[in-house]
Every structure is written in structure tokens, then in C-alpha cells.
LUMFI-505575 format. One record per atom (N, C-alpha, C, O): residue number from 0; residue in three letters; atom name; y, x, z. Coordinates in steps of 0.02 Angstrom, whole numbers. Layout:
<atoms>
ATOM resi resn name     yy     xx     zz
ATOM  NUM  ALA   CA      Y      X      Z
...
</atoms>
This chain:
<atoms>
ATOM resi resn name     yy     xx     zz
ATOM    0  UNK    N   -718   -460   -144
ATOM    0  UNK   CA   -685   -497    -92
ATOM    0  UNK    C   -612   -506   -111
ATOM    0  UNK    O   -578   -457   -124
ATOM    1  UNK    N   -588   -567   -113
ATOM    1  UNK   CA   -518   -581   -126
ATOM    1  UNK    C   -484   -601    -62
ATOM    1  UNK    O   -509   -644    -25
ATOM    2  UNK    N   -428   -570    -47
ATOM    2  UNK   CA   -389   -586     12
ATOM    2  UNK    C   -322   -612    -12
ATOM    2  UNK    O   -291   -582    -56
ATOM    3  UNK    N   -299   -668     16
ATOM    3  UNK   CA   -234   -693     -3
ATOM    3  UNK    C   -189   -697     58
ATOM    3  UNK    O   -212   -701    114
ATOM    4  UNK    N   -124   -696     45
ATOM    4  UNK   CA    -73   -701     97
ATOM    4  UNK    C    -73   -643    146
ATOM    4  UNK    O    -50   -650    203
ATOM    5  UNK    N    -99   -587    126
ATOM    5  UNK   CA    -98   -528    168
ATOM    5  UNK    C    -51   -476    139
ATOM    5  UNK    O    -17   -489     89
ATOM    6  UNK    N    -50   -419    170
ATOM    6  UNK   CA     -9   -364    144
ATOM    6  UNK    C    -52   -301    135
ATOM    6  UNK    O    -96   -286    176
ATOM    7  UNK    N    -39   -266     82
ATOM    7  UNK   CA    -67   -199     72
ATOM    7  UNK    C    -12   -151     93
ATOM    7  UNK    O     44   -154     66
ATOM    8  UNK    N    -27   -107    139
ATOM    8  UNK   CA     23    -60    166
ATOM    8  UNK    C     15      6    130
ATOM    8  UNK    O    -38     38    132
ATOM    9  UNK    N     69     27     97
ATOM    9  UNK   CA     69     89     59
ATOM    9  UNK    C     66    150    105
ATOM    9  UNK    O     85    147    164
ATOM   10  UNK    N     44    205     78
ATOM   10  UNK   CA     37    268    115
ATOM   10  UNK    C    102    288    149
ATOM   10  UNK    O    101    312    206
ATOM   11  UNK    N    158    280    114
ATOM   11  UNK   CA    222    302    142
ATOM   11  UNK    C    239    266    207
ATOM   11  UNK    O    269    296    251
ATOM   12  UNK    N    221    203    213
ATOM   12  UNK   CA    234    165    274
ATOM   12  UNK    C    188    188    330
ATOM   12  UNK    O    210    197    387
ATOM   13  UNK    N    124    197    314
ATOM   13  UNK   CA     78    222    365
ATOM   13  UNK    C    100    291    389
ATOM   13  UNK    O     96    305    449
ATOM   14  UNK    N    124    333    344
ATOM   14  UNK   CA    147    399    364
ATOM   14  UNK    C    204    395    414
ATOM   14  UNK    O    205    432    463
ATOM   15  UNK    N    251    349    403
ATOM   15  UNK   CA    305    339    450
ATOM   15  UNK    C    279    313    517
ATOM   15  UNK    O    299    336    570
ATOM   16  UNK    N    234    265    514
ATOM   16  UNK   CA    209    233    575
ATOM   16  UNK    C    166    279    617
ATOM   16  UNK    O    166    274    679
ATOM   17  UNK    N    129    323    586
ATOM   17  UNK   CA     81    365    623
ATOM   17  UNK    C    109    433    643
ATOM   17  UNK    O     75    471    678
ATOM   18  UNK    N    168    449    621
ATOM   18  UNK   CA    198    513    638
ATOM   18  UNK    C    212    518    712
ATOM   18  UNK    O    233    470    744
ATOM   19  UNK    N    200    576    738
ATOM   19  UNK   CA    215    587    809
ATOM   19  UNK    C    290    580    821
ATOM   19  UNK    O    311    553    872
ATOM   20  UNK    N    330    605    775
ATOM   20  UNK   CA    403    601    782
ATOM   20  UNK    C    432    546    737
ATOM   20  UNK    O    492    547    721
ATOM   21  UNK    N    391    499    718
ATOM   21  UNK   CA    411    446    671
ATOM   21  UNK    C    464    399    699
ATOM   21  UNK    O    470    392    760
ATOM   22  UNK    N    500    369    654
ATOM   22  UNK   CA    552    321    673
ATOM   22  UNK    C    521    252    678
ATOM   22  UNK    O    512    218    628
ATOM   23  UNK    N    504    232    739
ATOM   23  UNK   CA    472    167    749
ATOM   23  UNK    C    519    109    737
ATOM   23  UNK    O    498     51    735
ATOM   24  UNK    N    583    124    729
ATOM   24  UNK   CA    631     72    715
ATOM   24  UNK    C    645     64    640
ATOM   24  UNK    O    684     21    620
ATOM   25  UNK    N    612    104    599
ATOM   25  UNK   CA    620     96    527
ATOM   25  UNK    C    598     26    508
ATOM   25  UNK    O    547      2    532
ATOM   26  UNK    N    634     -8    464
ATOM   26  UNK   CA    618    -78    447
ATOM   26  UNK    C    546    -88    425
ATOM   26  UNK    O    514   -138    444
ATOM   27  UNK    N    519    -43    385
ATOM   27  UNK   CA    450    -52    361
ATOM   27  UNK    C    400    -45    418
ATOM   27  UNK    O    350    -80    420
ATOM   28  UNK    N    413      0    465
ATOM   28  UNK   CA    369      9    522
ATOM   28  UNK    C    373    -51    568
ATOM   28  UNK    O    321    -74    594
ATOM   29  UNK    N    433    -78    579
ATOM   29  UNK   CA    440   -139    619
ATOM   29  UNK    C    402   -197    586
ATOM   29  UNK    O    369   -236    621
ATOM   30  UNK    N    408   -203    520
ATOM   30  UNK   CA    373   -256    484
ATOM   30  UNK    C    297   -249    493
ATOM   30  UNK    O    262   -298    506
ATOM   31  UNK    N    272   -188    487
ATOM   31  UNK   CA    201   -175    496
ATOM   31  UNK    C    179   -194    566
ATOM   31  UNK    O    127   -227    575
ATOM   32  UNK    N    217   -174    615
ATOM   32  UNK   CA    201   -191    685
ATOM   32  UNK    C    197   -266    695
ATOM   32  UNK    O    150   -291    725
ATOM   33  UNK    N    247   -302    669
ATOM   33  UNK   CA    247   -375    676
ATOM   33  UNK    C    188   -407    640
ATOM   33  UNK    O    158   -455    666
ATOM   34  UNK    N    170   -380    583
ATOM   34  UNK   CA    112   -407    546
ATOM   34  UNK    C     48   -397    586
ATOM   34  UNK    O      6   -442    591
ATOM   35  UNK    N     40   -338    615
ATOM   35  UNK   CA    -20   -323    654
ATOM   35  UNK    C    -24   -366    718
ATOM   35  UNK    O    -76   -393    734
ATOM   36  UNK    N     32   -370    753
ATOM   36  UNK   CA     35   -409    815
ATOM   36  UNK    C     29   -484    801
ATOM   36  UNK    O     -1   -521    839
ATOM   37  UNK    N     58   -505    745
ATOM   37  UNK   CA     58   -576    727
ATOM   37  UNK    C     -5   -600    694
ATOM   37  UNK    O    -11   -659    678
ATOM   38  UNK    N    -53   -557    685
ATOM   38  UNK   CA   -117   -578    658
ATOM   38  UNK    C   -119   -585    582
ATOM   38  UNK    O   -166   -615    555
ATOM   39  UNK    N    -68   -560    548
ATOM   39  UNK   CA    -68   -562    475
ATOM   39  UNK    C   -123   -516    449
ATOM   39  UNK    O   -138   -465    480
ATOM   40  UNK    N   -153   -534    393
ATOM   40  UNK   CA   -205   -491    364
ATOM   40  UNK    C   -172   -429    335
ATOM   40  UNK    O   -128   -433    291
ATOM   41  UNK    N   -192   -371    360
ATOM   41  UNK   CA   -167   -307    337
ATOM   41  UNK    C   -225   -272    303
ATOM   41  UNK    O   -279   -265    331
ATOM   42  UNK    N   -212   -251    241
ATOM   42  UNK   CA   -265   -225    198
ATOM   42  UNK    C   -253   -151    183
ATOM   42  UNK    O   -196   -128    178
ATOM   43  UNK    N   -307   -114    176
ATOM   43  UNK   CA   -303    -45    153
ATOM   43  UNK    C   -357    -34    100
ATOM   43  UNK    O   -398    -77     87
ATOM   44  UNK    N   -356     25     71
ATOM   44  UNK   CA   -404     44     20
ATOM   44  UNK    C   -418    118     25
ATOM   44  UNK    O   -383    155     59
ATOM   45  UNK    N   -470    140     -9
ATOM   45  UNK   CA   -490    210     -6
ATOM   45  UNK    C   -438    259    -28
ATOM   45  UNK    O   -433    314     -2
ATOM   46  UNK    N   -398    240    -77
ATOM   46  UNK   CA   -345    284   -102
ATOM   46  UNK    C   -296    300    -47
ATOM   46  UNK    O   -276    358    -38
ATOM   47  UNK    N   -275    248    -10
ATOM   47  UNK   CA   -228    258     44
ATOM   47  UNK    C   -259    299    100
ATOM   47  UNK    O   -227    345    126
ATOM   48  UNK    N   -320    283    117
ATOM   48  UNK   CA   -356    322    168
ATOM   48  UNK    C   -360    396    149
ATOM   48  UNK    O   -347    440    190
ATOM   49  UNK    N   -377    409     87
ATOM   49  UNK   CA   -383    478     62
ATOM   49  UNK    C   -315    514     65
ATOM   49  UNK    O   -312    572     86
ATOM   50  UNK    N   -262    480     44
ATOM   50  UNK   CA   -196    511     46
ATOM   50  UNK    C   -175    527    118
ATOM   50  UNK    O   -147    581    131
ATOM   51  UNK    N   -188    482    164
ATOM   51  UNK   CA   -170    494    234
ATOM   51  UNK    C   -211    552    263
ATOM   51  UNK    O   -183    595    297
ATOM   52  UNK    N   -276    552    250
ATOM   52  UNK   CA   -318    605    277
ATOM   52  UNK    C   -302    673    246
ATOM   52  UNK    O   -307    725    279
ATOM   53  UNK    N   -282    672    184
ATOM   53  UNK   CA   -262    734    150
ATOM   53  UNK    C   -203    766    184
ATOM   53  UNK    O   -197    828    187
ATOM   54  UNK    N   -158    725    211
ATOM   54  UNK   CA    -99    751    245
ATOM   54  UNK    C   -110    768    318
ATOM   54  UNK    O    -66    797    350
ATOM   55  UNK    N   -168    751    345
ATOM   55  UNK   CA   -182    764    416
ATOM   55  UNK    C   -213    833    424
ATOM   55  UNK    O   -269    845    403
ATOM   56  UNK    N   -176    878    455
ATOM   56  UNK   CA   -199    946    463
ATOM   56  UNK    C   -245    953    523
ATOM   56  UNK    O   -295    989    521
ATOM   57  UNK    N   -227    919    577
ATOM   57  UNK   CA   -264    927    640
ATOM   57  UNK    C   -318    874    647
ATOM   57  UNK    O   -311    817    623
ATOM   58  UNK    N   -372    892    680
ATOM   58  UNK   CA   -428    847    692
ATOM   58  UNK    C   -406    784    729
ATOM   58  UNK    O   -430    729    715
ATOM   59  UNK    N   -360    791    778
ATOM   59  UNK   CA   -335    734    816
ATOM   59  UNK    C   -299    685    770
ATOM   59  UNK    O   -305    624    778
ATOM   60  UNK    N   -261    711    723
ATOM   60  UNK   CA   -224    669    675
ATOM   60  UNK    C   -273    630    632
ATOM   60  UNK    O   -262    570    619
ATOM   61  UNK    N   -325    663    610
ATOM   61  UNK   CA   -375    630    568
ATOM   61  UNK    C   -409    574    607
ATOM   61  UNK    O   -419    519    581
ATOM   62  UNK    N   -426    587    670
ATOM   62  UNK   CA   -458    537    712
ATOM   62  UNK    C   -413    477    723
ATOM   62  UNK    O   -435    420    722
ATOM   63  UNK    N   -348    490    732
ATOM   63  UNK   CA   -299    436    743
ATOM   63  UNK    C   -295    392    680
ATOM   63  UNK    O   -292    330    685
ATOM   64  UNK    N   -293    423    622
ATOM   64  UNK   CA   -290    385    559
ATOM   64  UNK    C   -352    342    551
ATOM   64  UNK    O   -348    283    537
ATOM   65  UNK    N   -410    372    561
ATOM   65  UNK   CA   -473    335    554
ATOM   65  UNK    C   -477    277    603
ATOM   65  UNK    O   -500    223    585
ATOM   66  UNK    N   -455    288    664
ATOM   66  UNK   CA   -456    236    715
ATOM   66  UNK    C   -408    179    697
ATOM   66  UNK    O   -426    120    702
ATOM   67  UNK    N   -348    196    676
ATOM   67  UNK   CA   -298    145    660
ATOM   67  UNK    C   -317    103    599
ATOM   67  UNK    O   -301     43    597
ATOM   68  UNK    N   -349    133    551
ATOM   68  UNK   CA   -366     95    491
ATOM   68  UNK    C   -434     61    494
ATOM   68  UNK    O   -450     20    450
ATOM   69  UNK    N   -474     77    544
ATOM   69  UNK   CA   -542     50    549
ATOM   69  UNK    C   -544    -26    555
ATOM   69  UNK    O   -591    -58    529
ATOM   70  UNK    N   -496    -56    588
ATOM   70  UNK   CA   -497   -128    600
ATOM   70  UNK    C   -469   -169    542
ATOM   70  UNK    O   -470   -231    544
ATOM   71  UNK    N   -443   -136    492
ATOM   71  UNK   CA   -410   -171    437
ATOM   71  UNK    C   -460   -197    386
ATOM   71  UNK    O   -516   -172    381
ATOM   72  UNK    N   -439   -247    348
ATOM   72  UNK   CA   -478   -269    291
ATOM   72  UNK    C   -476   -214    239
ATOM   72  UNK    O   -423   -187    223
ATOM   73  UNK    N   -534   -197    212
ATOM   73  UNK   CA   -541   -141    166
ATOM   73  UNK    C   -560   -167     97
ATOM   73  UNK    O   -611   -200     89
ATOM   74  UNK    N   -519   -152     47
ATOM   74  UNK   CA   -533   -172    -22
ATOM   74  UNK    C   -540   -110    -66
ATOM   74  UNK    O   -506    -60    -56
ATOM   75  UNK    N   -585   -115   -113
ATOM   75  UNK   CA   -591    -62   -163
ATOM   75  UNK    C   -573    -92   -231
ATOM   75  UNK    O   -591   -149   -245
ATOM   76  UNK    N   -539    -54   -273
ATOM   76  UNK   CA   -522    -79   -340
ATOM   76  UNK    C   -585    -94   -381
ATOM   76  UNK    O   -635    -58   -378
ATOM   77  UNK    N   -582   -149   -418
ATOM   77  UNK   CA   -637   -168   -462
ATOM   77  UNK    C   -621   -143   -533
ATOM   77  UNK    O   -568   -115   -546
ATOM   78  UNK    N   -667   -153   -577
ATOM   78  UNK   CA   -656   -136   -647
ATOM   78  UNK    C   -595   -172   -673
ATOM   78  UNK    O   -554   -144   -709
ATOM   79  UNK    N   -588   -237   -655
ATOM   79  UNK   CA   -531   -277   -677
ATOM   79  UNK    C   -465   -248   -649
ATOM   79  UNK    O   -414   -250   -683
ATOM   80  UNK    N   -467   -222   -588
ATOM   80  UNK   CA   -407   -191   -560
ATOM   80  UNK    C   -387   -130   -600
ATOM   80  UNK    O   -328   -119   -612
ATOM   81  UNK    N   -436    -90   -620
ATOM   81  UNK   CA   -420    -30   -659
ATOM   81  UNK    C   -392    -48   -728
ATOM   81  UNK    O   -346    -16   -753
ATOM   82  UNK    N   -418   -100   -758
ATOM   82  UNK   CA   -393   -123   -823
ATOM   82  UNK    C   -321   -148   -816
ATOM   82  UNK    O   -278   -130   -855
ATOM   83  UNK    N   -310   -190   -764
ATOM   83  UNK   CA   -242   -215   -752
ATOM   83  UNK    C   -195   -157   -737
ATOM   83  UNK    O   -137   -157   -757
ATOM   84  UNK    N   -219   -108   -700
ATOM   84  UNK   CA   -179    -49   -683
ATOM   84  UNK    C   -151    -16   -746
ATOM   84  UNK    O    -91      0   -748
ATOM   85  UNK    N   -192     -7   -796
ATOM   85  UNK   CA   -169     24   -859
ATOM   85  UNK    C   -118    -21   -893
ATOM   85  UNK    O    -68      4   -920
ATOM   86  UNK    N   -130    -86   -893
ATOM   86  UNK   CA    -83   -133   -924
ATOM   86  UNK    C    -15   -131   -888
ATOM   86  UNK    O     37   -132   -921
ATOM   87  UNK    N    -17   -130   -822
ATOM   87  UNK   CA     45   -128   -783
ATOM   87  UNK    C     84    -64   -798
ATOM   87  UNK    O    145    -65   -807
ATOM   88  UNK    N     48     -8   -800
ATOM   88  UNK   CA     79     56   -813
ATOM   88  UNK    C    111     57   -883
ATOM   88  UNK    O    166     82   -892
ATOM   89  UNK    N     75     30   -932
ATOM   89  UNK   CA    101     28  -1001
ATOM   89  UNK    C    162    -17  -1005
ATOM   89  UNK    O    210      0  -1039
ATOM   90  UNK    N    160    -74   -972
ATOM   90  UNK   CA    217   -120   -972
ATOM   90  UNK    C    278    -86   -942
ATOM   90  UNK    O    333    -90   -969
ATOM   91  UNK    N    269    -54   -886
ATOM   91  UNK   CA    324    -19   -854
ATOM   91  UNK    C    352     36   -899
ATOM   91  UNK    O    413     43   -906
ATOM   92  UNK    N    307     75   -928
ATOM   92  UNK   CA    329    130   -971
ATOM   92  UNK    C    371    104  -1030
ATOM   92  UNK    O    420    136  -1049
ATOM   93  UNK    N    352     46  -1059
ATOM   93  UNK   CA    391     17  -1114
ATOM   93  UNK    C    463      2  -1093
ATOM   93  UNK    O    508      1  -1134
ATOM   94  UNK    N    473     -9  -1028
ATOM   94  UNK   CA    539    -25  -1002
ATOM   94  UNK    C    572     35   -968
ATOM   94  UNK    O    622     27   -933
ATOM   95  UNK    N    543     94   -978
ATOM   95  UNK   CA    573    154   -951
ATOM   95  UNK    C    560    167   -878
ATOM   95  UNK    O    593    209   -847
ATOM   96  UNK    N    511    132   -849
ATOM   96  UNK   CA    494    142   -779
ATOM   96  UNK    C    427    179   -775
ATOM   96  UNK    O    378    157   -804
ATOM   97  UNK    N    427    234   -739
ATOM   97  UNK   CA    365    273   -731
ATOM   97  UNK    C    328    249   -669
ATOM   97  UNK    O    356    251   -614
ATOM   98  UNK    N    268    226   -678
ATOM   98  UNK   CA    225    205   -623
ATOM   98  UNK    C    164    250   -623
ATOM   98  UNK    O    123    246   -668
ATOM   99  UNK    N    158    292   -572
ATOM   99  UNK   CA    103    339   -568
ATOM   99  UNK    C     36    302   -567
ATOM   99  UNK    O     34    244   -549
ATOM  100  UNK    N    -17    336   -587
ATOM  100  UNK   CA    -83    305   -590
ATOM  100  UNK    C   -103    274   -524
ATOM  100  UNK    O   -125    217   -521
ATOM  101  UNK    N    -97    312   -470
ATOM  101  UNK   CA   -115    285   -404
ATOM  101  UNK    C    -73    223   -388
ATOM  101  UNK    O    -99    173   -363
ATOM  102  UNK    N     -8    226   -403
ATOM  102  UNK   CA     36    169   -389
ATOM  102  UNK    C     17    109   -431
ATOM  102  UNK    O     20     52   -407
ATOM  103  UNK    N     -2    120   -493
ATOM  103  UNK   CA    -22     63   -535
ATOM  103  UNK    C    -88     32   -512
ATOM  103  UNK    O    -98    -28   -518
ATOM  104  UNK    N   -132     73   -485
ATOM  104  UNK   CA   -195     46   -456
ATOM  104  UNK    C   -179      4   -395
ATOM  104  UNK    O   -207    -50   -386
ATOM  105  UNK    N   -135     29   -352
ATOM  105  UNK   CA   -115    -10   -293
ATOM  105  UNK    C    -81    -75   -313
ATOM  105  UNK    O    -93   -127   -282
ATOM  106  UNK    N    -39    -72   -364
ATOM  106  UNK   CA     -6   -133   -388
ATOM  106  UNK    C    -57   -183   -414
ATOM  106  UNK    O    -53   -242   -398
ATOM  107  UNK    N   -106   -160   -452
ATOM  107  UNK   CA   -157   -205   -479
ATOM  107  UNK    C   -199   -236   -423
ATOM  107  UNK    O   -213   -296   -424
ATOM  108  UNK    N   -218   -196   -374
ATOM  108  UNK   CA   -256   -220   -317
ATOM  108  UNK    C   -216   -273   -279
ATOM  108  UNK    O   -244   -324   -257
ATOM  109  UNK    N   -152   -261   -272
ATOM  109  UNK   CA   -108   -308   -237
ATOM  109  UNK    C   -103   -374   -276
ATOM  109  UNK    O   -110   -427   -247
ATOM  110  UNK    N    -90   -370   -340
ATOM  110  UNK   CA    -82   -429   -382
ATOM  110  UNK    C   -146   -469   -386
ATOM  110  UNK    O   -146   -530   -374
ATOM  111  UNK    N   -202   -436   -400
ATOM  111  UNK   CA   -265   -472   -410
ATOM  111  UNK    C   -293   -504   -346
ATOM  111  UNK    O   -336   -547   -349
ATOM  112  UNK    N   -267   -482   -289
ATOM  112  UNK   CA   -291   -510   -225
ATOM  112  UNK    C   -239   -554   -191
ATOM  112  UNK    O   -248   -572   -133
ATOM  113  UNK    N   -185   -571   -226
ATOM  113  UNK   CA   -136   -616   -198
ATOM  113  UNK    C   -100   -588   -137
ATOM  113  UNK    O    -81   -626    -92
ATOM  114  UNK    N    -90   -523   -136
ATOM  114  UNK   CA    -59   -490    -79
ATOM  114  UNK    C     14   -474    -95
ATOM  114  UNK    O     37   -482   -151
ATOM  115  UNK    N     50   -451    -44
ATOM  115  UNK   CA    116   -422    -52
ATOM  115  UNK    C    109   -348    -32
ATOM  115  UNK    O     68   -331     10
ATOM  116  UNK    N    149   -306    -62
ATOM  116  UNK   CA    146   -234    -48
ATOM  116  UNK    C    202   -216      0
ATOM  116  UNK    O    260   -232    -12
ATOM  117  UNK    N    185   -183     55
ATOM  117  UNK   CA    234   -156    102
ATOM  117  UNK    C    243    -82     86
ATOM  117  UNK    O    197    -43     96
ATOM  118  UNK    N    301    -65     62
ATOM  118  UNK   CA    313      4     39
ATOM  118  UNK    C    387     22     48
ATOM  118  UNK    O    430    -22     53
ATOM  119  UNK    N    401     86     50
ATOM  119  UNK   CA    469    110     48
ATOM  119  UNK    C    482    148    -17
ATOM  119  UNK    O    536    175    -28
ATOM  120  UNK    N    433    149    -61
ATOM  120  UNK   CA    436    185   -125
ATOM  120  UNK    C    476    143   -175
ATOM  120  UNK    O    454     89   -195
ATOM  121  UNK    N    533    168   -195
ATOM  121  UNK   CA    578    130   -239
ATOM  121  UNK    C    550    120   -309
ATOM  121  UNK    O    572     76   -346
ATOM  122  UNK    N    502    161   -329
ATOM  122  UNK   CA    471    152   -394
ATOM  122  UNK    C    441     82   -401
ATOM  122  UNK    O    443     52   -455
ATOM  123  UNK    N    414     57   -346
ATOM  123  UNK   CA    385    -11   -348
ATOM  123  UNK    C    440    -63   -358
ATOM  123  UNK    O    430   -113   -391
ATOM  124  UNK    N    498    -51   -328
ATOM  124  UNK   CA    555    -97   -336
ATOM  124  UNK    C    573   -102   -410
ATOM  124  UNK    O    584   -157   -436
ATOM  125  UNK    N    578    -46   -443
ATOM  125  UNK   CA    594    -45   -514
ATOM  125  UNK    C    539    -80   -554
ATOM  125  UNK    O    554   -117   -602
ATOM  126  UNK    N    478    -69   -536
ATOM  126  UNK   CA    421    -98   -572
ATOM  126  UNK    C    422   -174   -567
ATOM  126  UNK    O    402   -208   -615
ATOM  127  UNK    N    443   -202   -511
ATOM  127  UNK   CA    441   -275   -502
ATOM  127  UNK    C    487   -311   -551
ATOM  127  UNK    O    481   -372   -559
ATOM  128  UNK    N    531   -276   -582
ATOM  128  UNK   CA    574   -307   -633
ATOM  128  UNK    C    534   -323   -697
ATOM  128  UNK    O    557   -362   -739
ATOM  129  UNK    N    475   -293   -703
ATOM  129  UNK   CA    436   -299   -765
ATOM  129  UNK    C    364   -321   -756
ATOM  129  UNK    O    331   -341   -804
ATOM  130  UNK    N    340   -319   -694
ATOM  130  UNK   CA    271   -340   -680
ATOM  130  UNK    C    271   -389   -621
ATOM  130  UNK    O    318   -389   -581
ATOM  131  UNK    N    219   -431   -615
ATOM  131  UNK   CA    218   -483   -563
ATOM  131  UNK    C    196   -458   -494
ATOM  131  UNK    O    155   -490   -461
ATOM  132  UNK    N    222   -402   -473
ATOM  132  UNK   CA    205   -373   -408
ATOM  132  UNK    C    252   -402   -355
ATOM  132  UNK    O    313   -402   -364
ATOM  133  UNK    N    223   -425   -300
ATOM  133  UNK   CA    263   -450   -243
ATOM  133  UNK    C    270   -395   -191
ATOM  133  UNK    O    221   -365   -170
ATOM  134  UNK    N    332   -383   -170
ATOM  134  UNK   CA    345   -337   -116
ATOM  134  UNK    C    364   -377    -54
ATOM  134  UNK    O    391   -432    -60
ATOM  135  UNK    N    351   -350      5
ATOM  135  UNK   CA    373   -383     66
ATOM  135  UNK    C    449   -376     70
ATOM  135  UNK    O    477   -329     44
ATOM  136  UNK    N    480   -423    102
ATOM  136  UNK   CA    553   -421    111
ATOM  136  UNK    C    568   -383    175
ATOM  136  UNK    O    563   -409    230
ATOM  137  UNK    N    588   -320    167
ATOM  137  UNK   CA    606   -280    226
ATOM  137  UNK    C    679   -260    222
ATOM  137  UNK    O    704   -226    266
</atoms>
């Protein structure tokens, strides 16, 4: 399934948005809220779900995460995404930018599906100087 003109929301943004004591005025959280309310396609993947659930200690927190992500478009990386992931990581490394494996998979999934990435992780900002990854303007 290819989704275009949507956003893939990184784990760090979901963590801010779902925190009990989270800053709902953080620019990335406000952007996410506007996207959800405005009917923009918001995408998630198993990697993000796993990272969020891994950080949820309490059963109530896990249920909240599962409920919030259930209505989203769900994409899984394809073989082509994994291949592009390695290429993106290698390109970044040649330019002195470290892109973790999970981050390079998310970047590939974003690129191959015509999405923009909503993140607060500055590593992606550095990566965009060398790879065709689109970030949301927050």
C-alpha cells in the first residue's frame, strides 16, 4: 500500500503527545493534533508501535497507545524499503552523519511512500542534507 501526502509520526512525537505530563503546546504535538483534526493521513508502523509499547510500564498506558494508534494508516516496510534503508544509511555515513538502523528504515518508509516525517529528532535534520527525506515544517 502506498500512501502519499501523509505524515509518518516518529516515536519521539508520540511520546510527547501521549505523556500524562506532556507539553501539549510543543510545536510537534500541535502539528500532530492539527493533522489528526484536519483529516490529514497519519501513518504509523510496527517499529513505532513496538518502541511506544516498550516504554509503557502500566497496562493503562499500553491500552492508551493501542487505542490511539488503532485508527491510523498502518504500513510495514517492504524488501525495497530495507534495501533503501541501507543505501540511506551508507550515504549519510559517507557524509559523517550517523543514521541508526531504525531511523534509516523509517526514512526509507517515508520516502518510498511519498510521506513527510514528523519528528523532533535532529539526526533526521542532518540526514536531509544528504538524502531525499522530507520533514514536516514545525
